[in-house]
VMD Tcl script that draws the C-alpha trace (Angstrom):
set ca {
  {-36.70 36.08 -5.42}
  {-33.84 36.16 -2.89}
  {-32.67 33.40 -0.59}
  {-34.25 35.18 2.38}
  {-37.52 35.51 0.51}
  {-37.46 31.78 -0.31}
  {-36.54 30.76 3.20}
  {-39.54 32.50 4.76}
  {-41.85 29.97 3.08}
  {-40.63 27.19 5.36}
  {-42.77 28.44 8.23}
  {-44.28 25.13 9.29}
  {-40.88 23.70 10.14}
  {-40.11 26.33 12.71}
  {-43.69 26.37 14.01}
  {-43.15 22.74 14.92}
  {-39.91 23.44 16.72}
  {-41.65 26.18 18.62}
  {-43.79 23.61 20.42}
  {-40.77 21.98 22.03}
  {-40.14 21.85 25.74}
  {-36.78 23.25 26.78}
  {-34.18 20.48 27.10}
  {-31.71 20.30 29.95}
  {-28.44 21.69 28.62}
  {-25.17 22.94 30.03}
  {-22.53 24.99 28.21}
  {-18.82 24.25 28.50}
  {-16.59 27.31 28.93}
  {-13.91 26.23 26.49}
  {-16.00 25.67 23.37}
  {-19.49 26.90 24.06}
  {-20.70 23.44 23.01}
  {-23.73 22.24 24.92}
  {-23.96 18.90 26.65}
  {-27.20 17.06 27.23}
  {-28.43 14.05 29.16}
  {-29.14 11.53 26.38}
  {-30.83 9.12 28.79}
  {-33.84 11.39 29.29}
  {-36.34 11.58 26.43}
  {-37.39 15.16 25.62}
  {-40.56 14.09 23.79}
  {-41.07 12.64 20.35}
  {-40.56 15.91 18.50}
  {-37.32 16.73 20.32}
  {-36.12 13.16 19.74}
  {-37.00 13.52 16.05}
  {-35.04 16.77 15.74}
  {-32.06 15.18 17.46}
  {-32.20 12.47 14.83}
  {-31.94 15.21 12.22}
  {-28.91 16.66 14.02}
  {-30.67 19.65 15.64}
  {-29.22 18.78 19.03}
  {-27.66 22.06 20.06}
  {-24.21 20.48 20.02}
  {-21.14 20.38 17.76}
  {-19.37 17.12 17.02}
  {-15.75 17.89 16.01}
  {-15.24 14.30 14.79}
  {-17.50 14.94 11.78}
  {-16.21 16.59 8.65}
  {-19.28 18.85 8.73}
  {-21.77 18.47 11.59}
  {-25.16 19.03 9.90}
  {-28.70 19.61 11.11}
  {-31.52 19.00 8.63}
  {-34.89 20.72 8.94}
  {-37.53 19.81 6.33}
  {-41.04 21.26 6.19}
  {-44.06 21.85 3.93}
  {-45.17 25.35 2.97}
  {-47.98 27.15 1.16}
  {-48.29 30.65 -0.24}
  {-50.34 32.15 -3.08}
  {-47.31 32.63 -5.38}
  {-45.86 29.13 -5.18}
  {-48.82 27.00 -4.05}
  {-47.99 23.87 -2.04}
  {-44.38 22.89 -1.70}
  {-41.64 21.45 0.48}
  {-38.39 22.98 1.58}
  {-35.34 21.96 3.58}
  {-32.63 23.80 5.44}
  {-29.30 22.12 6.17}
  {-27.12 23.86 8.78}
  {-23.55 22.63 9.13}
  {-20.63 23.58 11.41}
  {-17.02 22.54 10.89}
  {-13.40 23.27 11.76}
  {-10.76 23.68 9.06}
  {-7.97 22.93 11.54}
  {-8.84 20.97 14.70}
  {-5.79 22.49 16.41}
  {-6.89 26.05 15.71}
  {-8.05 27.43 19.08}
  {-8.55 31.00 17.82}
  {-10.92 30.70 14.87}
  {-14.62 30.31 15.57}
  {-16.55 27.46 14.01}
  {-17.06 27.75 10.25}
  {-20.61 27.40 8.91}
  {-22.40 26.13 5.80}
  {-26.12 26.83 5.37}
  {-28.02 25.29 2.46}
  {-31.65 26.15 1.71}
  {-33.71 24.45 -1.01}
  {-37.34 24.19 -2.12}
  {-39.71 22.82 -4.72}
  {-43.43 23.55 -5.20}
  {-46.36 22.18 -7.15}
  {-46.38 25.11 -9.60}
  {-42.82 24.38 -10.65}
  {-40.91 26.78 -8.42}
  {-37.41 25.49 -7.69}
  {-34.53 27.05 -5.83}
  {-31.49 26.72 -3.67}
  {-29.07 29.01 -1.82}
  {-25.73 28.53 -0.07}
  {-24.21 30.75 2.62}
  {-20.71 29.74 3.71}
  {-18.35 31.37 6.23}
  {-14.91 29.76 6.67}
  {-12.35 30.89 9.26}
  {-8.76 30.00 8.44}
  {-5.25 30.11 9.95}
  {-5.98 31.29 13.50}
  {-8.64 33.61 12.02}
  {-6.06 35.51 10.00}
  {-8.16 34.89 6.89}
  {-11.87 34.50 6.32}
  {-13.57 33.19 3.19}
  {-17.22 34.00 2.54}
  {-19.35 32.53 -0.25}
  {-22.99 33.28 -1.09}
  {-24.70 31.62 -4.05}
  {-28.29 31.42 -5.32}
  {-30.09 29.55 -8.07}
  {-33.85 30.14 -8.31}
  {-36.72 29.86 -10.73}
  {-39.69 31.21 -8.80}
  {-42.46 33.85 -8.72}
  {-41.68 37.45 -7.69}
  {-43.35 40.88 -7.68}
  {-42.57 44.30 -9.16}
  {-44.20 47.62 -8.21}
  {-42.10 49.87 -10.40}
  {-39.34 52.07 -9.03}
  {-39.65 54.71 -6.29}
  {-41.74 55.13 -3.16}
  {-44.81 56.67 -4.81}
  {-45.14 53.82 -7.30}
  {-44.19 51.12 -4.78}
  {-46.62 52.30 -2.12}
  {-49.70 51.87 -4.34}
  {-51.12 48.34 -3.98}
  {-52.66 48.54 -7.45}
  {-49.20 48.70 -9.04}
  {-48.44 45.04 -8.26}
  {-46.99 43.16 -11.21}
  {-46.42 39.42 -10.96}
  {-43.74 37.61 -12.90}
  {-41.49 34.58 -12.81}
  {-37.83 35.32 -12.13}
  {-34.75 33.22 -12.80}
  {-31.67 34.09 -10.75}
  {-28.13 32.80 -10.83}
  {-25.74 34.48 -8.41}
  {-22.35 33.72 -6.92}
  {-20.36 35.99 -4.62}
  {-17.05 34.77 -3.17}
  {-14.92 37.02 -0.96}
  {-11.58 36.61 0.82}
  {-10.79 38.70 3.88}
  {-7.34 39.31 5.35}
  {-6.87 40.41 8.97}
  {-4.84 43.64 9.16}
  {-5.06 44.22 12.93}
  {-6.79 42.58 15.92}
  {-10.06 44.20 14.89}
  {-9.85 45.06 11.20}
  {-10.00 43.28 7.85}
  {-9.66 44.12 4.18}
  {-11.39 42.00 1.60}
  {-11.62 41.49 -2.15}
  {-14.36 39.59 -3.90}
  {-16.10 38.83 -7.16}
  {-19.79 39.13 -8.00}
  {-21.62 37.45 -10.86}
  {-25.41 37.88 -11.03}
  {-27.86 36.98 -13.79}
  {-31.59 37.65 -13.71}
  {-34.40 37.28 -16.23}
  {-38.18 37.65 -16.06}
  {-40.96 35.90 -17.96}
  {-44.69 35.23 -17.57}
  {-45.09 38.92 -16.72}
  {-48.65 39.60 -15.52}
  {-49.41 43.32 -14.98}
  {-52.83 42.58 -13.40}
  {-54.49 46.03 -12.99}
  {-51.18 47.87 -12.76}
  {-50.20 50.81 -14.96}
  {-46.50 50.29 -14.16}
  {-44.28 50.16 -17.24}
  {-42.58 46.77 -17.34}
  {-40.27 47.32 -20.32}
  {-37.14 46.92 -18.17}
  {-38.30 43.47 -17.05}
  {-38.23 42.35 -20.67}
  {-34.44 42.62 -20.71}
  {-32.33 40.08 -18.87}
  {-29.71 41.45 -16.51}
  {-26.08 40.35 -16.18}
  {-23.92 42.05 -13.59}
  {-20.22 41.20 -13.20}
  {-17.94 43.11 -10.89}
  {-15.31 43.18 -8.17}
  {-15.83 44.05 -4.51}
  {-13.50 45.87 -2.12}
  {-14.26 45.74 1.61}
  {-12.94 47.45 4.74}
  {-14.21 46.75 8.21}
  {-13.62 47.19 11.91}
  {-15.03 44.11 13.65}
  {-14.96 43.41 17.39}
  {-17.93 41.02 17.46}
  {-17.37 37.94 19.62}
  {-19.07 35.75 17.01}
  {-19.96 36.41 13.36}
  {-22.97 34.07 13.22}
  {-24.69 35.24 16.38}
  {-22.97 38.20 18.14}
  {-23.56 38.81 21.81}
  {-21.09 41.69 22.19}
  {-18.98 44.04 20.12}
  {-19.59 46.10 17.00}
  {-18.90 46.15 13.27}
  {-18.28 49.14 11.01}
  {-18.06 48.09 7.36}
  {-17.83 49.72 3.93}
  {-18.15 47.62 0.78}
  {-17.73 49.04 -2.74}
  {-18.60 46.99 -5.84}
  {-17.66 48.05 -9.38}
  {-19.50 46.43 -12.29}
  {-17.96 46.92 -15.72}
  {-18.71 45.78 -19.26}
  {-15.04 44.89 -19.69}
  {-15.63 42.19 -17.03}
  {-18.77 40.85 -18.74}
  {-21.41 43.10 -17.18}
  {-24.15 44.45 -19.46}
  {-23.84 47.95 -17.98}
  {-21.37 50.00 -15.94}
  {-22.46 50.90 -12.42}
  {-21.36 50.93 -8.78}
  {-22.89 49.76 -5.50}
  {-21.75 51.07 -2.11}
  {-22.83 49.35 1.12}
  {-22.23 50.85 4.55}
  {-23.27 49.47 7.94}
  {-22.73 49.95 11.60}
  {-24.06 47.32 14.06}
  {-23.59 47.12 17.81}
  {-24.43 44.36 20.31}
  {-24.79 45.18 24.01}
  {-25.26 42.77 26.91}
  {-28.06 44.18 29.05}
  {-27.09 42.68 32.39}
  {-30.26 40.60 32.48}
  {-28.88 37.09 32.04}
  {-27.80 36.65 28.43}
  {-30.22 39.16 26.91}
  {-28.82 41.29 24.11}
  {-29.74 44.73 22.76}
  {-28.70 44.95 19.10}
  {-29.05 47.93 16.77}
  {-27.96 48.75 13.26}
  {-27.78 51.53 10.69}
  {-27.37 50.35 7.12}
  {-27.27 52.01 3.70}
  {-27.04 50.86 0.09}
  {-26.22 53.48 -2.51}
  {-25.88 53.05 -6.29}
  {-24.57 55.07 -9.21}
  {-24.46 54.59 -12.98}
  {-26.66 52.49 -15.24}
  {-28.16 50.20 -12.57}
  {-30.25 47.25 -13.88}
  {-33.69 46.52 -12.39}
  {-32.56 43.57 -10.28}
  {-29.60 45.51 -8.74}
  {-31.59 48.45 -7.41}
  {-31.55 48.94 -3.64}
  {-34.44 47.09 -1.96}
  {-36.05 47.58 1.42}
  {-37.84 44.51 2.74}
  {-37.43 40.76 3.04}
  {-36.03 38.67 5.86}
  {-33.06 40.91 6.73}
  {-33.65 44.41 5.41}
  {-36.78 45.90 7.01}
  {-38.82 42.80 7.81}
  {-42.55 43.27 7.24}
  {-42.29 44.41 3.60}
  {-42.36 42.13 0.59}
  {-38.90 41.75 -0.83}
  {-38.77 43.50 -4.19}
  {-41.72 45.79 -3.57}
  {-39.80 48.87 -2.44}
  {-36.80 49.55 -4.69}
  {-34.90 52.59 -5.90}
  {-31.32 53.79 -6.41}
  {-30.65 54.61 -2.73}
  {-31.76 53.03 0.53}
  {-31.15 53.83 4.23}
  {-32.55 51.95 7.23}
  {-32.15 51.46 10.95}
  {-33.41 48.72 13.26}
  {-33.25 47.98 16.97}
  {-33.81 44.50 18.42}
  {-34.10 43.12 21.95}
  {-33.06 39.46 22.15}
  {-34.61 37.74 25.14}
  {-32.91 34.56 26.34}
  {-35.27 31.84 27.63}
  {-34.49 28.56 29.44}
  {-32.88 25.82 27.41}
  {-32.42 26.49 23.69}
  {-35.30 28.94 23.31}
  {-35.50 32.70 22.89}
  {-37.67 35.59 21.76}
  {-36.89 38.84 19.94}
  {-38.75 42.13 19.67}
  {-37.76 44.85 17.24}
  {-38.67 48.06 15.49}
  {-37.15 49.93 12.60}
  {-37.60 52.38 9.75}
  {-36.24 52.90 6.26}
  {-36.37 55.22 3.27}
  {-35.70 54.83 -0.47}
  {-35.16 57.50 -3.12}
  {-33.49 58.17 -6.47}
  {-30.95 60.44 -4.71}
  {-29.82 60.77 -1.10}
  {-30.95 64.40 -1.11}
  {-34.51 63.18 -1.84}
  {-34.91 61.12 1.36}
  {-38.26 62.30 2.74}
  {-39.48 61.98 6.33}
  {-43.05 61.79 4.96}
  {-42.11 58.61 3.06}
  {-40.56 56.63 5.91}
  {-41.29 52.90 5.95}
  {-41.81 51.85 9.60}
  {-41.71 48.25 10.78}
  {-41.88 46.15 13.92}
  {-42.29 42.55 14.95}
  {-41.77 39.64 17.27}
  {-39.83 36.44 16.72}
  {-39.04 33.05 18.22}
  {-35.57 31.49 18.34}
  {-34.44 27.86 18.69}
  {-30.76 26.95 18.91}
  {-30.01 23.99 16.61}
  {-26.24 24.21 16.92}
  {-23.93 26.25 19.18}
  {-24.55 29.94 18.36}
  {-26.72 28.96 15.37}
  {-30.42 29.80 15.69}
  {-33.43 29.03 13.60}
  {-35.68 32.06 13.55}
  {-39.39 32.54 12.99}
  {-40.33 36.20 12.69}
  {-43.71 37.86 12.27}
  {-43.34 41.44 11.10}
  {-45.62 44.35 10.26}
  {-45.01 47.29 7.99}
  {-47.11 50.12 6.51}
  {-49.88 48.16 4.83}
  {-47.72 45.05 4.53}
  {-46.64 42.14 6.72}
  {-44.65 38.96 6.49}
  {-43.55 35.70 8.08}
  {-39.88 34.77 7.89}
  {-38.11 31.49 8.55}
  {-34.34 31.57 8.29}
  {-31.07 30.62 9.93}
  {-29.17 33.06 12.19}
  {-30.21 36.56 13.10}
  {-31.34 39.28 10.70}
  {-28.19 41.25 11.60}
}
mol new
graphics top color blue
foreach p $ca { graphics top sphere $p radius 0.5 }
foreach p [lrange $ca 0 end-1] q [lrange $ca 1 end] { graphics top cylinder $p $q radius 0.2 }
display resetview
């Protein structure tokens, strides 16, 4: 189960924030930090969130300015539980007027059936934004699902297999600016996954591959052209990025394989206030002896919302999504989107008759400058999902 899949279980937290009245805020031109009249109470719930740090502001005097958002959840896989998201902003160098604010997002959960997990997503901007350091890490022991491999197997509801998955993953990457709008990066990827308590239910899917634990160790090389005004929540610009990862037994991986990611995203100001039209094309392509947990997946909180993460998986994946981001008074917003994706064993096998369509609507609440909590409700072909997470899907 991925960090995005875990995070969507915290729905009640964001449902509560969705009942807030818009506070009176004003943005300063120099920092984008919002100021607010502290003498006027915004209601008990707004006051409570401000106590937790969700005030829409950034305090540069703190080492890391955190917001904390706890909430209960329930779903059939994990029963009753509680989760928390901590969203922090910070500056490496207070005198750096070029770099945007660095961010640290921590998600964690525990449930009555023993599910435990945590994830970290860190973006640090260094030395007048000449270098960027990204770190993503996950540690989970939680239920997941498997429908086999390939569209035909994945599309059949009867092929659902339930199991408990343990994941340990860490992915650091350092990026070096090469020009005003381009970076090169090098990173390291360690991922371990194992499955137990495999329950095939009524499925005829062969689960032999789940019996073997997976260990993937490799190096990443990245090239991008990035003119986005902000990495966390872009309002203008575009990014074109290619990322190649090479996993080798000599590095400690169980098998040799490669993963290639390609994306193009663009963000356009519509002329209606601060509304944004965002669209993206994204592909993930693999080659070699790819383990079951490293197959390309369509679904979850970022990649084709509306489909259960882990249900649709194969060697290759291609998707596109378009989203309209509607700015509302105060710290509130709405989004509306549609998209489509395909999976196949080979790019030549992408089939228009096997397209996975999706669409949905979401609510946004700004907890820190350019940092949104999001609650999305999405629909797919015979599937749907609720997602709670930090920052936009893309």
